[in-house]
N, C-alpha and C positions, 0 to 999 in steps of 0.2 A: 423301812421308812423311805429310802432312796427309790426303791422300786415303786412304791405307792405314788411318790411325787412324779416319777416318769409317766406312770399310767394316767394321772390327772392331766399332765401337760399334753400328752398325746391325744387324749380325749378332747381337750380344749382346742387343739390345732385342727383336729378333724371337724369339729363343729364349726369352726371359723371357715374352713374350706367349703363345707356344704352350704353354709349361709351365703358366702360370696358367690359360689357357682349358681345358686338359686336366684340371687338378686340379678346376676348378669343375664341368666336365661330369660328372666321375665322383663328385662329392660326393653322398652319400645325401640324399634329400629326405624330408619328412614322410610322403608317400604311398607311399614305397618300402617293401617288406616287410622290409628290413634296417635301416631307420632306427632309430638308437639314441638319439635325443633331441638329438644335436648340431645346432646351427644351421648350415645351409648358408650359404655366403658369397654365393651368387647363385642365382637360379632359372634355370639353364641347361638347356635341353632337349637331350638328346643327339640327334645326327643319326641318322635311321633311313632305310633304303632302302625305298621303296614300289614295289610291283609292279602291273602291269596284271592284269586277270582272265586274259588269255591267257597271260602269263608264268607266273603262279601255277599255272594248271591244267597247263601243260606240265611244270613241276617236280613237281607231284603225280603226274601220269601216269607220269613217269620213275621214280618210286619205288613204283609199284603202289598208290597211294592213290586211292580213288574219292571222289566227292561226289554229293550228291543234294539235291533241294529239293521241297517239297510242291507248288510251282507249276511245276516243270519249267523254271525260268528262271534267269537270272543278273543281273537288273536290281538294282543296288545300292539303288534307291529303292523296291523292292517287298519287303515283309516275307515274302512266300511264296517268294521266290527265295533261292538261295545264291550270293552274290557274293564274289569275291576282289579286286575293284577297290580299290586303295589298301591292300592287306594288306602288312604288314611282311615284308621278306625273311627276317628272323630268325624270324618266326612260321611261315613255310613251311618253313624249315630245321629248326625245332623239331619239327614234325609228321613230317618226313622222318627226323629222328633217332629219334623214338619208333618209327616203323615199322621202322627197321633194328635198333634195340635189342631190340624185342619179337618181331619176325617175325609179328606179328598183322596180320590184315586191318584196314584203317582206312577208314571211310566218314565224310567230313566232311558235316555237315548244317547248319552255320551258319558264316558268314564275316563279311564286312563290311557286309552288308545292314542296312537300317533295321529297327527293331523290337526291338532288344536294349537293355539298360540302358546309360545314358550313363556317362561318366567318362573319366579320362585313359587308363587301361588297358582300353579297351572294344573291342568288336567293331568299331564304326564307325571307331575310330582304328587298327585293324589289329593289335591285340595278342592277340585272342582267336579261338578256333575252337571250335565244338561238334562232337563226334564221337559216333557211335552206340556204345552199350554193347555189349560182348561179353565172354564168359567169359574169353577170352585177355587182353584189355586190362584187365578188372577185376582179374584175378589178378596181372598184372604191376604195375599202378599201386599197388594196395593192398598188395602183397607186397614191393615194392622201394622205394617212396618213403615219406617220413615223414608219418604222420598228424598233422595240426595242428588237428583238431577240426572239427565242423560239416560232415562229409562232404567234407573237403578234405585233399589230400596235397601235399607239397612235394617236388619232385625235388632231387637234389643240386646242380643248377645254379640252383635258386630258382624255377623255374616252378611254377605252381599248377594242380592238377587237382581240379576240383570236380564231384562226382557229383550231378547235378541230376536226380532222377527217372528220365527215360528217355534221358539222354545225359551225356557228360562235357563240361564247360565248362572249357577250358584257357586259361590266361593265360600267354603267352610273353613273358617279360622279356628273354630271350636265346634263342639257337638250341639250347641244351641240350647243348653240347659238339660241335657240328658241325665 
């Protein structure tokens, strides 16, 4: 009887810890686009799955997505390369979702290589991709997503599409409904 009571108590404590950790991980933070001013109880970084360059390119290739670099290389530490080393799985799934939703050709010109702006949701940290402009993509993004000013559009899932001169700079907070 005592052992049974201890097992029940341990199970309840574990469930409470899991519930608390989940609530803290999903709490909005000040740098989140949906932050409403509420103070988060803890600075918990959600777990993200990182991919190797090879895994990412295999996934892109399977969706008919191409990539290119001015240096013709994939070295993460060379700014003229296009690398996917340490890219987030959700970022690759996000660009795959865009490809399937639009039917547009997509060419990735920037990944996790050095040379981009720093920050939590940066290229280096695996949240951003640059893609070539095209009439098909421009029409879809600007006609489907919500303009939030400053040449930026927000998808229904909260991802940000920033039209920067000669390319789209996309921040994937999630996979966009994958």
